[in-house]
Short mmCIF file of the C-alpha atoms (twelve columns), coordinates in Angstrom:
data_MODEL
# 
_entry.id   MODEL 
# 
loop_
_atom_site.group_PDB 
_atom_site.id 
_atom_site.type_symbol 
_atom_site.label_atom_id 
_atom_site.label_alt_id 
_atom_site.label_comp_id 
_atom_site.label_asym_id 
_atom_site.label_seq_id 
_atom_site.Cartn_x 
_atom_site.Cartn_y 
_atom_site.Cartn_z 
_atom_site.pdbx_PDB_model_num 
ATOM 1   C CA . MET A 1   131.549 -16.064 -19.900 1 
ATOM 2   C CA . SER A 2   132.840 -12.709 -21.111 1 
ATOM 3   C CA . SER A 3   136.231 -11.461 -20.006 1 
ATOM 4   C CA . ARG A 4   134.623 -8.382  -18.396 1 
ATOM 5   C CA . THR A 5   132.566 -10.465 -16.004 1 
ATOM 6   C CA . SER A 6   134.825 -13.433 -15.360 1 
ATOM 7   C CA . PRO A 7   136.295 -13.701 -11.885 1 
ATOM 8   C CA . ILE A 8   139.926 -12.932 -11.189 1 
ATOM 9   C CA . SER A 9   141.911 -15.651 -12.943 1 
ATOM 10  C CA . GLN A 10  145.285 -14.713 -11.546 1 
ATOM 11  C CA . THR A 11  146.744 -14.229 -8.117  1 
ATOM 12  C CA . VAL A 12  146.089 -10.680 -6.927  1 
ATOM 13  C CA . THR A 13  147.719 -9.133  -3.892  1 
ATOM 14  C CA . VAL A 14  147.239 -5.721  -2.337  1 
ATOM 15  C CA . ARG A 15  150.350 -3.931  -1.155  1 
ATOM 16  C CA . ARG A 16  151.299 -0.452  -0.058  1 
ATOM 17  C CA . ALA A 17  152.123 1.814   -2.992  1 
ATOM 18  C CA . VAL A 18  155.723 2.992   -3.245  1 
ATOM 19  C CA . ALA A 19  157.285 5.978   -4.994  1 
ATOM 20  C CA . ARG A 20  158.220 3.962   -8.082  1 
ATOM 21  C CA . ASP A 21  154.490 3.240   -8.645  1 
ATOM 22  C CA . ALA A 22  153.700 6.933   -9.214  1 
ATOM 23  C CA . LYS A 23  154.033 6.958   -13.011 1 
ATOM 24  C CA . ARG A 24  151.989 3.770   -13.428 1 
ATOM 25  C CA . LEU A 25  149.226 5.135   -11.198 1 
ATOM 26  C CA . THR A 26  149.186 8.413   -13.110 1 
ATOM 27  C CA . ARG A 27  148.865 6.503   -16.398 1 
ATOM 28  C CA . LEU A 28  146.024 4.427   -14.960 1 
ATOM 29  C CA . VAL A 29  144.104 7.579   -13.951 1 
ATOM 30  C CA . ARG A 30  144.711 9.458   -17.212 1 
ATOM 31  C CA . GLY A 31  143.898 6.406   -19.344 1 
ATOM 32  C CA . SER A 32  140.673 5.493   -17.576 1 
ATOM 33  C CA . GLY A 33  137.831 4.893   -20.001 1 
ATOM 34  C CA . ALA A 34  135.455 6.446   -17.461 1 
ATOM 35  C CA . TYR A 35  137.147 9.798   -18.059 1 
ATOM 36  C CA . GLN A 36  136.943 9.962   -21.845 1 
ATOM 37  C CA . GLY A 37  135.101 12.620  -23.798 1 
ATOM 38  C CA . LYS A 38  133.556 15.383  -21.713 1 
ATOM 39  C CA . TYR A 39  135.051 13.949  -18.496 1 
ATOM 40  C CA . GLU A 40  138.648 14.038  -19.754 1 
ATOM 41  C CA . VAL A 41  139.199 17.550  -18.378 1 
ATOM 42  C CA . ALA A 42  139.168 16.131  -14.833 1 
ATOM 43  C CA . VAL A 43  142.212 13.903  -15.388 1 
ATOM 44  C CA . ALA A 44  144.078 15.337  -18.387 1 
ATOM 45  C CA . ASP A 45  146.745 16.997  -16.241 1 
ATOM 46  C CA . TYR A 46  146.338 14.782  -13.174 1 
ATOM 47  C CA . ARG A 47  149.567 13.562  -11.631 1 
ATOM 48  C CA . ILE A 48  150.202 11.196  -8.764  1 
ATOM 49  C CA . GLY A 49  153.671 11.905  -7.481  1 
ATOM 50  C CA . PRO A 50  155.876 10.136  -4.974  1 
ATOM 51  C CA . ASP A 51  154.976 12.900  -2.491  1 
ATOM 52  C CA . TYR A 52  151.267 11.977  -2.733  1 
ATOM 53  C CA . ILE A 53  152.069 8.303   -2.160  1 
ATOM 54  C CA . GLU A 54  154.199 9.191   0.872   1 
ATOM 55  C CA . ALA A 55  151.520 11.462  2.380   1 
ATOM 56  C CA . HIS A 56  148.518 9.144   2.040   1 
ATOM 57  C CA . ARG A 57  147.620 5.519   2.544   1 
ATOM 58  C CA . ALA A 58  147.841 4.433   -1.068  1 
ATOM 59  C CA . PHE A 59  147.578 0.740   -1.938  1 
ATOM 60  C CA . VAL A 60  147.841 -1.123  -5.233  1 
ATOM 61  C CA . ALA A 61  146.301 -4.376  -6.417  1 
ATOM 62  C CA . VAL A 62  149.017 -6.290  -8.234  1 
ATOM 63  C CA . GLY A 63  148.503 -9.325  -10.425 1 
ATOM 64  C CA . ALA A 64  151.115 -11.785 -11.552 1 
ATOM 65  C CA . ASP A 65  151.611 -11.622 -15.290 1 
ATOM 66  C CA . GLU A 66  152.896 -14.263 -17.697 1 
ATOM 67  C CA . HIS A 67  156.469 -13.032 -17.202 1 
ATOM 68  C CA . GLY A 68  156.370 -13.501 -13.426 1 
ATOM 69  C CA . GLY A 69  156.407 -9.786  -12.638 1 
ATOM 70  C CA . GLY A 70  153.723 -7.716  -10.980 1 
ATOM 71  C CA . ARG A 71  151.190 -5.703  -12.921 1 
ATOM 72  C CA . VAL A 72  149.197 -2.904  -11.277 1 
ATOM 73  C CA . LEU A 73  145.516 -3.724  -11.802 1 
ATOM 74  C CA . GLY A 74  144.116 -0.931  -9.654  1 
ATOM 75  C CA . PHE A 75  144.713 1.242   -6.620  1 
ATOM 76  C CA . TYR A 76  143.111 3.366   -3.961  1 
ATOM 77  C CA . SER A 77  144.107 6.140   -1.609  1 
ATOM 78  C CA . LEU A 78  142.656 6.629   1.862   1 
ATOM 79  C CA . ILE A 79  142.962 9.972   3.608   1 
ATOM 80  C CA . LEU A 80  142.511 9.705   7.370   1 
ATOM 81  C CA . ALA A 81  141.622 13.287  8.327   1 
ATOM 82  C CA . PRO A 82  139.026 14.018  7.222   1 
ATOM 83  C CA . ALA A 83  138.289 10.378  6.390   1 
ATOM 84  C CA . GLU A 84  137.902 10.067  2.629   1 
ATOM 85  C CA . LEU A 85  138.474 7.548   -0.114  1 
ATOM 86  C CA . ASP A 86  140.323 10.019  -2.333  1 
ATOM 87  C CA . LEU A 87  141.048 7.830   -5.355  1 
ATOM 88  C CA . LEU A 88  139.931 4.395   -6.522  1 
ATOM 89  C CA . PHE A 89  140.783 3.217   -10.021 1 
ATOM 90  C CA . VAL A 90  140.757 -0.193  -11.685 1 
ATOM 91  C CA . ALA A 91  142.372 -0.773  -15.076 1 
ATOM 92  C CA . ASP A 92  139.706 -0.841  -17.785 1 
ATOM 93  C CA . GLU A 93  140.675 -4.299  -19.045 1 
ATOM 94  C CA . VAL A 94  140.106 -5.973  -15.645 1 
ATOM 95  C CA . GLN A 95  136.940 -4.187  -14.554 1 
ATOM 96  C CA . GLY A 96  134.126 -6.529  -13.600 1 
ATOM 97  C CA . ARG A 97  136.484 -9.149  -12.148 1 
ATOM 98  C CA . GLY A 98  136.359 -8.218  -8.473  1 
ATOM 99  C CA . ILE A 99  139.436 -5.956  -8.250  1 
ATOM 100 C CA . GLY A 100 137.393 -2.905  -7.157  1 
ATOM 101 C CA . ARG A 101 135.530 -4.974  -4.553  1 
ATOM 102 C CA . LEU A 102 138.866 -6.328  -3.272  1 
ATOM 103 C CA . LEU A 103 140.264 -2.786  -2.969  1 
ATOM 104 C CA . VAL A 104 137.142 -1.542  -1.157  1 
ATOM 105 C CA . ALA A 105 137.356 -4.417  1.339   1 
ATOM 106 C CA . HIS A 106 141.029 -3.632  1.909   1 
ATOM 107 C CA . MET A 107 140.237 0.074   2.373   1 
ATOM 108 C CA . GLN A 108 137.565 -0.784  4.930   1 
ATOM 109 C CA . SER A 109 140.028 -2.905  6.921   1 
ATOM 110 C CA . GLN A 110 142.578 -0.060  6.843   1 
ATOM 111 C CA . ALA A 111 139.904 2.413   7.973   1 
ATOM 112 C CA . ARG A 112 138.819 0.095   10.797  1 
ATOM 113 C CA . ALA A 113 142.444 -0.360  11.929  1 
ATOM 114 C CA . ALA A 114 142.824 3.444   11.972  1 
ATOM 115 C CA . GLY A 115 139.758 3.772   14.217  1 
ATOM 116 C CA . LEU A 116 137.484 5.316   11.575  1 
ATOM 117 C CA . ASP A 117 133.759 4.634   11.632  1 
ATOM 118 C CA . ARG A 118 132.928 6.364   8.315   1 
ATOM 119 C CA . VAL A 119 134.728 7.094   5.068   1 
ATOM 120 C CA . LYS A 120 133.398 9.659   2.587   1 
ATOM 121 C CA . VAL A 121 133.599 9.202   -1.194  1 
ATOM 122 C CA . VAL A 122 132.941 11.792  -3.871  1 
ATOM 123 C CA . SER A 123 132.262 9.522   -6.816  1 
ATOM 124 C CA . HIS A 124 132.671 9.966   -10.510 1 
ATOM 125 C CA . VAL A 125 129.229 9.934   -12.142 1 
ATOM 126 C CA . THR A 126 129.912 6.661   -13.971 1 
ATOM 127 C CA . ALA A 127 130.977 4.856   -10.760 1 
ATOM 128 C CA . GLU A 128 127.744 5.460   -8.848  1 
ATOM 129 C CA . ASP A 129 126.367 1.946   -9.419  1 
ATOM 130 C CA . PHE A 130 129.665 0.394   -8.330  1 
ATOM 131 C CA . TYR A 131 129.591 2.210   -4.992  1 
ATOM 132 C CA . HIS A 132 126.001 1.093   -4.396  1 
ATOM 133 C CA . ARG A 133 126.989 -2.522  -5.115  1 
ATOM 134 C CA . VAL A 134 129.896 -2.470  -2.635  1 
ATOM 135 C CA . GLY A 135 127.783 -1.105  0.209   1 
ATOM 136 C CA . ALA A 136 128.314 2.649   0.172   1 
ATOM 137 C CA . VAL A 137 125.327 4.793   1.112   1 
ATOM 138 C CA . ARG A 138 124.440 7.880   -0.937  1 
ATOM 139 C CA . THR A 139 124.645 10.964  1.287   1 
ATOM 140 C CA . GLY A 140 124.374 13.896  -1.105  1 
ATOM 141 C CA . THR A 141 125.854 15.704  -4.069  1 
ATOM 142 C CA . ALA A 142 129.173 17.467  -4.583  1 
ATOM 143 C CA . PHE A 143 128.284 20.370  -6.829  1 
ATOM 144 C CA . ALA A 144 130.243 21.321  -9.924  1 
ATOM 145 C CA . ASN A 145 133.491 23.213  -9.426  1 
ATOM 146 C CA . PRO A 146 134.407 24.631  -12.870 1 
ATOM 147 C CA . PRO A 147 136.744 24.549  -14.613 1 
ATOM 148 C CA . ALA A 148 138.294 21.486  -12.942 1 
ATOM 149 C CA . VAL A 149 135.038 19.549  -12.510 1 
ATOM 150 C CA . PRO A 150 132.143 21.114  -14.426 1 
ATOM 151 C CA . TRP A 151 129.524 18.536  -13.375 1 
ATOM 152 C CA . ASP A 152 127.815 17.490  -10.144 1 
ATOM 153 C CA . ARG A 153 129.038 14.256  -8.522  1 
ATOM 154 C CA . PRO A 154 127.352 11.841  -6.122  1 
ATOM 155 C CA . GLU A 155 128.658 11.692  -2.558  1 
ATOM 156 C CA . PHE A 156 128.710 8.416   -0.655  1 
ATOM 157 C CA . GLU A 157 129.768 7.131   2.709   1 
ATOM 158 C CA . PHE A 158 131.079 3.781   3.807   1 
ATOM 159 C CA . ARG A 159 130.045 2.962   7.347   1 
ATOM 160 C CA . ILE A 160 132.846 1.025   8.971   1 
ATOM 161 C CA . PRO A 161 131.681 -1.395  11.656  1 
ATOM 162 C CA . SER A 162 134.071 -1.898  14.545  1 
ATOM 163 C CA . GLY A 163 136.004 -5.125  14.297  1 
# 
């Protein structure tokens, strides 16, 4: 079985992001393989600061590494009003192992606890299949907004059933 499709082989927990995570989350966004080449312009100057983490419901998936510390494998940010999954990133080297699915499930439980029945997502073009696989429904297109985002992006919605 290839390492890209093998299940999570380490303990992964999801916890609330804290200010000291900001630099690691910024590096994860800027280093994402999905944003290489023509897509790099969207993240080249992107910064997640402690203020962003304080203002939004940001959560990180942390895996235990061989040294006993925690390693950030991915993260997401949920904005409550209007309800939107603002960011969702998984480290390139652990994609295909269930981290994204774990984060989406966690986001849905947070949305449900906050009383939301829908959460919008404006997806990166390369993540469209992922959102289909985790149950999001395509609702439209977010049109290009040059120079920051010079391409159209698919819009999705998670429908959050009441618990």
